[in-house]
C-alpha positions in Angstrom: 119.5 120.8 164.4 122.9 121.4 165.8 126.0 120.8 163.8 127.3 117.5 165.2 129.7 116.7 162.4 132.7 117.0 164.7 131.4 114.6 167.3 132.6 111.0 167.1 130.0 108.8 168.9 130.1 105.1 168.2 126.6 103.6 167.8 125.8 100.2 169.3 125.1 98.2 166.2 123.9 95.1 168.0 120.7 93.8 166.4 120.9 96.2 163.5 120.2 94.6 160.1 122.8 94.5 157.4 120.7 96.4 154.9 120.5 100.1 155.9 119.3 103.1 154.0 121.5 106.1 153.7 119.8 109.4 153.1 121.1 112.9 152.5 119.1 116.1 152.9 121.2 118.5 150.9 119.9 121.8 152.0 120.8 125.4 151.3 122.4 125.9 154.8 123.3 122.4 155.9 123.5 118.8 154.9 121.9 116.2 157.1 122.9 112.5 156.7 120.7 109.8 158.1 121.2 106.0 158.3 118.4 103.7 159.3 116.0 100.9 158.5 112.3 100.2 158.4 111.1 98.4 161.4 108.7 95.4 161.5 105.9 97.7 162.7 106.4 99.9 159.5 108.0 102.6 161.6 111.5 103.8 160.9 114.6 103.4 163.1 117.3 106.1 162.8 120.6 104.4 163.6 122.8 107.5 163.1 122.4 111.0 162.0 125.0 113.8 161.2 124.4 117.4 160.4 127.1 119.6 158.7 126.6 123.2 157.8 128.1 124.7 154.6 131.1 126.8 155.4 130.3 129.1 152.5 127.1 129.9 150.6 127.8 127.1 148.2 124.0 126.7 147.7 121.4 129.4 147.1 117.6 128.8 147.0 118.1 125.1 146.8 120.4 125.2 143.8 124.0 124.0 144.1 126.4 126.8 143.0 129.7 125.3 144.0 129.7 121.6 143.3 133.2 121.0 144.7 132.5 122.5 148.1 129.1 120.8 148.4 130.9 117.5 147.5 133.4 118.1 150.3 130.7 118.6 152.8 128.9 115.4 151.7 132.2 113.5 152.1 132.5 114.7 155.7 129.0 113.6 156.5 129.5 110.3 154.8 132.7 109.5 156.5 131.3 110.5 159.9 128.4 108.1 159.5 130.6 105.3 158.4 132.8 105.9 161.5 129.8 105.9 163.8 128.3 102.7 162.5 131.3 100.8 161.3 129.5 100.2 158.0 130.3 101.2 154.4 127.8 103.1 152.3 128.0 103.6 148.5 124.3 104.1 147.7 122.5 107.2 148.9 119.0 108.6 148.7 118.6 112.3 148.1 115.9 114.9 147.6 115.7 118.0 145.4 114.2 121.3 146.4 111.3 122.4 144.4 113.1 125.2 142.6 111.4 125.9 139.2 109.1 123.0 140.0 106.7 121.8 137.3 103.7 119.7 138.4 101.6 117.8 135.9 98.4 115.8 136.4 98.1 112.7 134.2 96.2 109.5 133.9 97.1 106.0 132.8 95.0 102.9 132.1 95.5 99.2 131.5 92.8 97.0 129.9 92.9 93.2 130.1 91.2 90.7 127.8 89.6 88.9 130.8 89.3 89.3 134.6 92.9 89.5 135.8 94.2 89.4 139.4 96.1 92.6 139.8 99.7 92.2 141.0 102.2 94.7 142.3 103.9 94.5 138.9 100.6 95.7 137.2 100.4 98.6 139.6 104.0 99.6 139.1 103.5 99.5 135.3 100.4 101.6 135.6 102.3 104.2 137.6 105.1 104.3 135.0 102.6 104.8 132.2 101.2 107.7 134.1 104.6 109.3 134.5 105.3 108.8 130.8 102.0 110.5 130.0 102.8 113.3 132.3 106.2 113.8 130.7 104.5 113.9 127.2 102.1 116.6 128.5 105.0 118.6 129.8 107.0 118.2 126.5 103.9 119.5 124.6 103.6 122.5 126.9 107.4 123.2 126.7 107.9 122.5 123.0 109.3 126.0 122.3 111.4 125.9 125.5 115.0 124.6 125.5 114.8 123.6 129.2 114.7 119.8 129.7 112.9 118.5 132.7 113.3 115.3 134.8 110.6 113.6 136.9 111.8 113.8 140.5 108.8 112.1 142.1 105.1 111.4 141.8 102.0 110.8 144.0 99.0 108.7 143.0 95.8 110.6 143.7 93.5 107.6 143.3 93.3 104.2 141.6 90.3 102.8 139.8 89.1 99.2 139.5 86.7 98.8 136.5 86.0 102.6 136.8 85.3 102.5 140.6 87.7 104.2 143.0 89.7 101.8 145.2 92.5 102.5 147.6 94.6 99.4 146.9 94.4 97.5 143.6 96.7 94.6 144.6 94.9 91.2 144.8 91.7 92.4 143.2 90.3 91.1 139.9 89.6 93.6 137.2 89.0 94.0 133.5 90.6 97.5 133.6 92.6 99.5 136.0 93.3 103.3 136.0 95.5 105.7 137.9 95.3 109.5 138.4 98.6 110.9 139.6 100.6 114.0 140.0 104.2 113.9 138.6 106.7 116.6 139.6 109.5 117.7 137.3 112.6 119.9 137.8 115.0 121.4 135.2 118.0 119.2 134.4 120.5 121.7 135.9 119.0 121.3 139.3 119.0 117.5 139.2 122.4 117.2 137.4 124.0 119.5 140.0 122.8 117.2 142.8 124.0 114.1 141.0 127.4 115.7 140.2 128.0 116.6 143.8 127.0 113.2 145.1 129.1 111.3 142.5 132.1 113.5 143.2 131.9 112.5 146.8 132.2 108.8 145.7 128.5 107.9 146.1 125.9 106.5 143.8 122.3 107.9 143.8 120.0 105.0 144.6 116.9 107.1 144.8 115.8 110.7 144.1 112.6 112.3 145.3 111.3 115.8 145.9 111.6 117.4 149.3 107.9 118.1 149.8 107.1 114.5 148.9 109.6 113.3 151.5 108.2 115.7 154.1 104.6 114.9 153.5 105.1 111.2 153.8 106.2 111.8 157.4 104.2 114.8 158.5 100.8 113.9 157.0 100.2 110.1 157.2 97.5 108.7 154.9 94.9 108.6 157.7 94.9 112.4 157.7 94.8 112.9 153.9 91.1 113.0 153.8 91.4 116.5 155.2 92.4 119.5 153.2 95.8 120.1 154.8 98.8 122.1 153.4 102.3 121.1 154.4 105.0 123.9 154.2 108.6 122.8 154.5 110.4 126.1 155.2 114.1 125.6 154.6 116.9 128.1 154.1 116.4 128.8 150.4 113.0 127.5 149.5 109.6 126.9 150.9 108.2 123.7 149.5 104.4 123.1 149.6 102.2 120.1 149.3 98.5 119.8 149.8 96.2 116.8 150.6 92.5 116.4 150.1 90.0 113.5 149.7 92.6 110.9 150.7 95.4 111.9 148.3 98.0 114.5 147.6 96.5 116.9 145.1 99.3 119.4 144.5 102.9 120.4 144.9 104.5 123.8 144.8 107.4 126.0 145.8 108.4 129.6 146.4 112.1 130.7 146.3 111.9 132.5 149.7 112.6 131.1 153.1 114.9 131.3 156.1 117.8 133.0 154.3 115.7 136.1 153.8 115.4 136.4 157.6 119.1 135.8 158.1 120.0 138.6 155.6 117.8 141.0 157.5 119.5 140.2 160.8 123.0 140.5 159.2 122.2 143.9 157.8 120.6 145.2 160.9 123.2 144.0 163.4 126.3 144.3 161.1 127.3 140.6 161.3 128.5 138.2 158.7 125.9 135.8 157.2 127.0 132.7 159.3 126.9 134.7 162.6 123.5 136.1 161.7 122.2 132.6 161.0 123.3 131.4 164.4 121.6 134.4 165.9 118.4 133.6 164.1 118.4 129.9 165.2 119.3 130.9 168.8 116.4 133.4 168.9 113.9 130.5 168.4 114.9 128.8 171.6 116.2 131.6 173.9 114.8 134.8 175.2 118.1 136.6 174.8 121.0 135.9 172.5 124.6 137.1 172.4 126.8 137.7 169.4 129.8 139.7 168.0 129.4 142.3 165.3 131.9 142.8 162.5 133.8 145.2 164.8 134.3 142.4 167.3 132.1 144.1 169.8 129.9 141.8 172.0 126.1 142.4 171.7 123.1 141.2 173.6 119.6 141.4 172.1 116.2 139.9 173.0 114.4 137.4 170.8 111.5 139.8 170.6 113.8 142.4 169.1 115.0 140.0 166.5 111.4 139.1 165.7 110.7 142.8 165.1 113.8 143.1 162.8 112.6 140.2 160.5 108.9 141.1 160.7 108.6 142.6 157.2 110.6 139.7 155.6 108.4 137.2 157.5 105.3 138.9 156.2 106.5 139.0 152.7 107.5 135.3 152.7 104.3 134.1 154.4 102.1 136.1 152.0 103.9 134.4 149.1 103.3 131.0 150.7 99.6 131.8 151.4 99.1 132.9 147.8 100.7 129.8 146.5 98.6 127.6 148.8 95.4 129.2 147.6 96.5 128.9 144.0 97.3 125.2 144.4 94.1 124.6 146.4 91.6 125.9 143.8 91.6 129.5 144.9 90.8 129.0 148.6 92.7 128.4 151.8 93.3 124.9 153.1 91.6 123.8 156.3 94.9 123.6 158.2 98.6 124.1 157.6 101.5 122.1 159.0 104.9 123.9 159.1 108.2 121.9 159.2 111.8 123.0 158.6 114.1 125.3 160.4 113.0 128.5 158.6 109.5 128.2 160.0 110.7 128.3 163.6 111.3 132.1 163.5 108.9 133.9 165.9 105.8 135.2 164.2 106.0 133.0 161.2 102.9 130.7 161.8 100.8 133.6 163.1 101.5 135.7 160.0 100.8 132.7 157.7 97.4 132.1 159.5 96.5 135.8 159.0 97.1 135.7 155.3 95.2 132.5 154.9 92.3 133.7 157.0 92.7 130.8 159.5 92.6 130.6 163.2 96.1 130.7 164.7 95.7 127.2 166.1 95.1 125.9 162.5 98.7 126.8 161.5 101.2 124.8 163.6 104.8 124.0 163.6 105.2 120.2 163.5 108.1 118.3 165.0 108.0 115.4 167.5 104.2 115.0 167.1 104.7 113.7 163.5 107.8 111.6 164.4 106.1 109.4 166.9 106.6 106.4 164.7 110.3 107.1 164.3 112.9 105.7 166.8 116.3 107.3 167.3 119.2 105.1 168.5 121.3 108.2 169.3 120.6 109.7 172.7 121.9 113.2 171.8 119.4 113.8 169.0 116.8 116.5 169.6 113.6 115.6 167.9 112.1 118.6 166.1 110.7 119.7 162.7 114.2 119.8 161.2 114.2 116.0 161.1 111.0 115.5 159.1 112.5 115.8 155.6 115.7 113.7 156.3 113.6 110.8 157.7 111.1 111.2 154.8 114.0 110.9 152.3 115.0 107.5 153.8 111.4 106.3 153.9 110.8 107.2 150.3 113.5 104.7 149.3 111.1 101.9 150.3 108.3 103.3 148.2 110.0 104.5 145.0 113.3 102.6 145.0 115.9 103.1 142.3 113.9 105.7 140.6 116.6 107.0 138.2 119.9 106.0 136.5 122.2 108.0 134.4 123.6 106.7 131.0 125.4 108.3 128.1 124.0 108.1 124.6 126.3 109.3 121.8 128.1 111.5 124.2 125.0 113.0 125.8 124.3 112.2 129.4 120.6 111.4 130.1 118.6 110.4 133.1 116.1 107.5 133.0 113.3 106.5 135.4 114.5 103.0 136.4 111.8 100.3 136.4 114.4 97.5 136.5 113.6 96.8 132.9 115.4 99.6 131.1 116.9 98.8 127.7 118.9 100.7 125.2 115.6 101.4 123.4 114.4 103.3 126.4 117.5 105.4 126.5 117.3 106.2 122.7 113.7 107.3 123.1 114.5 109.4 126.2 117.2 111.3 124.4 114.9 111.9 121.4 116.8 109.7 119.0 114.5 109.4 115.9 112.7 106.1 115.7 113.3 105.9 112.0 117.0 105.9 112.6 116.8 102.9 114.9 115.3 100.4 112.5 116.2 99.5 108.9 114.5 101.8 106.5 113.0 100.6 103.2 113.5 102.4 100.0 110.5 104.1 98.4 107.6 101.8 97.6 106.3 101.6 94.1 102.6 101.5 93.5 101.2 100.7 90.1 98.3 99.2 88.3 98.3 96.3 85.9 95.1 95.8 83.9 93.2 97.7 86.6 94.7 95.7 89.5 96.6 97.6 92.1 100.0 96.3 92.9 102.9 97.3 95.2 106.6 96.7 95.0 108.5 97.5 98.2 112.0 99.0 98.2 114.9 97.0 99.6 115.5 97.1 103.3 118.5 99.1 104.6 120.9 98.1 107.4 119.8 98.2 111.0 121.3 100.7 113.5 124.6 99.6 114.9 124.5 99.7 118.7 127.4 99.4 121.1 127.2 99.2 124.9 130.4 100.0 126.7 132.3 99.4 123.4 130.7 96.0 122.6 128.2 95.6 119.8 124.8 94.6 121.0 121.1 95.0 120.3 118.4 97.5 121.2 116.8 95.2 123.8 120.0 94.9 125.9 119.5 95.9 129.6 121.0 99.0 131.0 122.9 99.7 134.2 124.0 102.9 135.9 126.6 104.9 133.8 126.3 102.7 130.8 127.9 104.2 127.7 125.9 103.7 124.5 126.8 104.5 120.9 124.2 104.3 118.2 125.1 104.6 114.5 121.8 105.4 112.7 120.2 102.8 110.4 120.5 103.2 106.6 117.8 103.4 103.9 117.5 100.7 101.3 117.2 101.5 97.5 113.9 102.5 96.0 111.8 99.9 94.3 112.7 99.6 90.6 110.6 97.7 88.0 110.9 97.3 84.3 107.9 96.2 82.2 109.8 93.1 81.1 109.9 91.9 84.8 106.1 91.7 84.9 104.9 88.0 84.8 102.2 88.9 82.3 104.8 90.3 80.0 107.0 87.2 80.2 104.3 85.1 78.6 104.7 85.7 74.9 102.2 85.3 72.1 102.6 82.5 69.5 101.1 83.1 66.1 101.0 80.6 63.2 102.2 82.6 60.2 102.0 80.8 56.9 102.4 77.5 58.7 105.3 78.6 60.9 105.1 79.4 64.6 106.2 83.0 65.3 106.8 84.3 68.9 105.8 87.9 69.6 106.2 89.9 72.8 103.2 91.3 74.5 102.1 94.8 73.6 102.1 97.1 76.7 100.7 100.6 77.2 101.4 102.8 80.1 99.0 105.6 80.8 97.7 105.1 77.3 101.1 105.3 75.6 102.8 102.3 73.9 106.1 101.3 75.7 108.8 98.7 75.3 109.8 96.1 77.9 112.7 98.3 79.0 110.3 101.0 80.3 110.9 101.7 84.0 107.6 101.8 85.9 106.8 105.1 87.7 104.7 105.5 90.8 100.9 105.2 90.1 101.5 104.2 86.5 98.5 102.4 84.9 99.8 99.5 82.8 97.7 97.6 80.3 99.2 94.4 78.9 97.2 93.5 75.8 96.4 89.9 75.0 96.3 90.5 71.3 97.8 92.3 68.3 95.9 93.9 65.5 96.7 92.3 62.2 98.4 95.5 61.1 100.6 95.4 64.2 101.6 91.8 63.5 102.6 92.6 59.9 104.6 95.7 61.1 106.3 93.6 63.8 107.3 91.0 61.2 108.2 93.7 58.6 106.1 91.9 56.1 105.1 93.2 52.7 102.1 91.3 51.6 100.0 91.0 48.4 96.3 90.6 48.1 94.1 89.6 50.9 95.2 88.4 54.4 93.4 85.5 56.2 93.1 85.2 59.9 92.1 81.7 60.9 91.4 81.1 57.2 88.9 84.0 57.0 89.5 87.2 55.1 90.4 89.8 57.7 90.8 93.6 57.7 93.8 95.3 59.2 92.1 96.1 62.6 91.3 92.4 63.3 92.5 91.3 66.7 95.0 88.4 66.6 95.2 86.4 69.8 97.5 83.6 71.0 97.7 80.7 68.6 95.7 82.4 65.8 96.9 81.7 62.3 97.6 84.2 59.5 98.0 83.4 55.8 99.0 85.9 53.2 101.2 86.2 50.2 104.6 87.8 51.0 107.2 89.2 48.7 110.6 87.7 48.7 112.3 90.8 47.6 111.7 94.5 48.2 109.8 96.3 45.4 111.9 98.5 43.1 111.0 101.9 44.7 113.0 103.7 41.9 110.7 102.4 39.3 107.6 103.1 41.4 108.8 106.7 41.8 109.3 107.1 38.1 105.7 105.7 37.5 103.9 107.7 40.2 106.3 110.6 40.7 108.4 111.4 43.8 106.3 111.6 46.9 103.1 110.4 45.1 103.3 106.7 45.0 101.4 104.5 47.5 103.6 103.5 50.5 101.2 101.4 52.6 100.9 97.7 51.9 97.2 98.1 51.4 97.7 100.4 48.5 100.9 99.1 47.1 99.4 95.8 45.9 95.8 96.9 45.4 95.4 97.0 41.6 98.9 97.2 40.1 99.9 93.5 40.0 101.0 93.9 36.4 103.5 96.5 37.3 105.2 94.2 39.8 105.0 91.0 37.7 108.8 90.7 37.7 108.8 90.4 41.5 109.0 86.9 42.9 106.1 85.8 45.2 105.6 82.9 47.5 102.0 81.6 48.0 101.8 79.1 50.9 99.4 76.2 51.1 96.5 76.6 53.5 96.7 74.9 56.9 95.2 71.4 57.2 95.3 71.3 61.0 92.7 73.2 63.0 94.3 76.5 64.0 92.0 77.3 66.9 93.1 75.9 70.3 90.6 74.9 72.9 92.4 76.7 75.7 91.5 80.1 74.3 87.9 81.4 74.6 87.6 84.9 73.1 84.8 87.1 74.3 82.3 88.5 72.0 84.1 91.9 71.7 87.4 90.3 70.8 85.9 88.3 67.9 83.8 91.0 66.5 84.8 91.5 62.9 86.5 88.2 62.6 85.1 84.7 62.2 86.9 81.4 63.2 86.8 78.1 61.3 88.7 74.9 61.6 87.8 73.7 58.2 90.2 73.7 55.3 89.8 77.0 53.6 91.7 77.3 50.3 92.6 80.7 48.9 89.5 81.8 47.0 89.7 81.5 43.2 90.1 84.6 41.1 86.9 86.4 40.5 85.0 85.0 43.5 83.6 87.4 46.1 83.0 87.2 49.8 79.3 87.0 49.2 79.6 83.8 47.2 80.9 82.0 50.3 78.2 83.0 52.8 75.0 81.1 53.9 72.6 81.3 56.8 72.1 78.6 59.4 69.0 78.2 61.7 69.8 76.7 65.2 68.3 76.7 68.7 70.6 78.2 71.5 69.5 77.6 75.1 65.9 77.3 73.9 65.9 80.4 71.7 66.0 80.4 67.8 69.1 81.9 66.4 70.1 82.6 62.7 73.8 82.5 61.8 74.7 84.6 58.8 77.7 85.8 56.8 79.7 82.6 56.4 79.4 79.3 54.6 80.4 77.1 57.5 80.2 77.6 61.3 81.7 76.2 64.4 80.3 76.6 68.0 82.4 79.7 68.8 80.6 81.6 65.9 77.4 81.3 67.9 78.8 83.9 70.4 78.5 86.5 67.5 74.8 86.0 67.5 73.8 85.0 71.0 74.7 86.9 74.1 76.9 84.8 76.5 79.2 86.8 78.8 82.6 85.0 78.7 84.7 87.9 80.0 83.8 87.2 83.6 83.1 83.8 85.2 79.5 83.5 86.4 80.0 79.9 87.7 82.6 77.2 88.2 82.8 76.4 84.4 81.1 77.0 81.1 79.3 74.0 79.7 78.8 73.6 76.0 76.9 70.9 74.0 75.5 70.4 70.5 72.4 68.1 70.3 73.0 66.9 73.9 76.7 65.9 73.3 79.3 67.8 75.3 81.9 69.5 73.1 84.3 72.3 72.8 84.1 75.5 70.7 85.6 73.9 67.7 82.5 71.7 67.2 80.9 72.3 63.7 77.3 73.7 63.8 74.7 73.2 61.1 71.0 74.0 60.6 68.6 72.4 63.0 71.2 71.8 65.8 70.3 72.4 69.4 73.0 74.2 71.2 73.6 74.8 75.0 76.1 77.4 76.3 75.7 78.0 80.0 77.7 78.8 83.2 77.1 76.1 85.8 78.2 75.4 89.4 80.0 72.1 90.1 
């Protein structure tokens, strides 16, 4: 395409809609600007088009090397189009060459709870999920690589409705939909360079695609994609490749070799500068002879055939690389046909050489131009329709298919690119830049897990502060919508304090035990063991501690807790009890206590230092006469029943101790335990039972002689009766009584 940037031709804008698409094909040798709109027949109308060549080699192999100079060329093209149309354009569509192109195949699926009518929104979401999956695959492959990639376009290979292939999902009902697609990625320096040049020229990128995607949408319509066809877009710096098969695009690729290699051969052979050699190359494609001036200023005339011979080796090298890439992308074999577009492919011998390396007939490799632009209308009379226009028109058409693909935002000073689905939020930007999820949300302190009487419990740590998020300087939330060039600052969330628990905070510990000691109610804290060790209420629980909160004291522990020095025998619930007797809530204890401490000096003189008994059991065993000067207090026995109905001890707990509600005076001197015992014959649940070892019995004593499991409920409640009359465990029992103790359901 000729450089028409200096021409000023006004375009008749009558009947042209207000909404126009502005596309830029930023190539290695030239920039082509196109303004147009999609017609009612789904064709495309080119309102105006301008081509401007770079004055220097500001781009090489599709990569911008001098952003400032490229931006100036973009400004010239932009201004010329505005002058020609009388319209103002701020948004522009661009395409990136496939330099260092990465192609990833991925799938995505959506499952519904019931048959759902598929809408365009469902399809769009399905595509976006596929792109995200492709990006995850690429990240996994590149996890040791510092290069960051951006998705510059994608093509859906096929859609599935309930696992069946379908060409268009919209309007159908489905329980599940699936997509198989190819996503293409380029390194960030390629994309960022394009964006920087466009933005420096005062434009905003509305859509970014890949050059082979743009080209194939024009050169190979969907009706031809059942065939295995390769499209090669031969530019100045790169040759971009795309392949169709079975109705979809199956692969994209690129080689960094194209028309500039031919130009360099001409420049070296004929001793011209690069720009003059490029003009010589282009002229040779349309004329039989060309004229030029060498670096000495001498005029030269050569035939196009001679130029073809000069570039023959470079053409063979390039076409062989293209053929190898096509076969690599096509599963190791040649495609059925090849379409060639772009100025670099117009050099004589190019298509013939490519056909030879692919093993195809010459007719199967063809340069495509006006044939594939039949559905495109040009309002300018001076435009020559050829293969150079395929990619610029495709860039504009792509706007309608993948509109507003990307936006740039800044997160904590880092500029990142997001695929824009019109629903982007700050959360999406944070995820894209790799901001740790744990730093977005409040973090709890360490959770404490422990066990109380075998029951697993958990205490969560306190919650920290949420991340502080600012959008363009104003504090906001993670769900706030994003726009182009948004500036985001995120201060990470904080962690709360770890869970801390003292034994005294446990509800079981707060319920103290009440013991009736010599007629007075004494309150005792619960005994607690942790991992088998006795601890106080101030113990700080550690992770996985096993805590046992005992519902009883031993008699010895009670006396030690009260710091009691006793004399003689000790009674628990009016029954003589050894020191290991378990004392539960509301049990009574009766014993003789000494008002004053014994005279330990006298005891040492009597027994010798370190030899006298020091335990309470020994201290008052036989030597009452030696302590007759000490003053003792002997309490009266309790007259009220000391056993409360609410407490039902199990058989293990009451082993070794009997309970009675009868008045039990302190035994007279000389009496023995055997003098107070008698046996009682009763019937319990139909079975004969003999009660022995005591003089009098109450119903709870039966549990010592008849097995009834009271540790675990085996029904709604435990029914008790004596001789058919319902009663509690304090009911006296005598010989001949018929007793019933059973778990029943209400």
